[in-house]
N, C-alpha and C positions, 0 to 999 in steps of 0.2 A: 528776390529774396524775402522769405517769409517773415511775417510780423513775429516778434517776440512772443505776443500772446498765443499765436497759433503754435508755435514751437512747444511752448509751456503746455498748452491743452493737449497736443499730441503726444507729448512725454507723459502726462497725466493718465490719459487712456492706454497707453501701453504699459505702464507701471500698474494700473488697475487689473490688466488682464495677466500680467506676470504674477501678482499677488493672488489672483484666483486660481491661476495655475498651480502655484505653489500650494494653495491650499488643498487643491484636489490631490496633488501629488502625496501630500502628508497623510490625507484619508487613505488613500491606496495603499501606502507603506504600512499604515497601522493595521489595514486589513490582512496585507500579505504577511506582516509579522504574527498576527494572530493564526493565520493559517498554517504558517511555518511552525509554530509551537504545538498546534493541533497534530500535525503530520509526525513531529518529533515524537510526540506522546504515543501516537499510534504505533510507529516504528518501535518504540520501546516496549509496547504491550505485545507486538508481534514478536519481537525477539525473546521476551520472556515465554510466550506461549512455545515457541519453537523449542527453547531450551526444555521447558516441561515435557513436551511431547518425545523429544530426544532421550530424556531420562527413563519416560515410561517404556520407550522402545528398547532401552538397554534391558530394563528389569524384565520385561516381556521376554526378550531373546535370552536372558539367563534363565528365567524360568523353565522356558521351552527346553533348554540345553540341559538342564539337570534333572527335568521331569522323567520319570520312568515311562519306556515305551509301553504303552497300554491300547487297549482296543479302542477306545474312546479317541485317541489321539490318532490312531491309524485311520479310523473312520473319518475324523476331521480332515486329515490329509488327503483323503480320497475325495472328499466332498469338494475341498479347494481346488484340487487338481481338475474336477469335473466344471467347476466354476470357471477355472481358467480356460479349460478348452473351450467353453460356450462363450466366453467373451472374445477369445482369439476367432471363432467362428464368426461372431457378429462383426467383429472389426474387418475381417475379410470380406463380408457380405457389403459393408459400407464402402469399401475401398473400390468395389466394382460398380 
């Protein structure tokens, strides 16, 4: 049977290790809490940006829908169609 002094010494060593581990876990928890708050703020900024972009998109679609058919608009449509065809061609080349 171990001596009481040895038992007490072993207990103190284990207690010190546990205290150190607790301290490390508290530091890690604080770091994770800060990271979580940062990510929450970033998520909120992203949601606001999406909301603003959706609103801009709605306004743009409305403006295009009520704008009269003009030669500029027709030229723009033709140019966009050419770009789309070129992009499709590039994608097809990449797939091969």
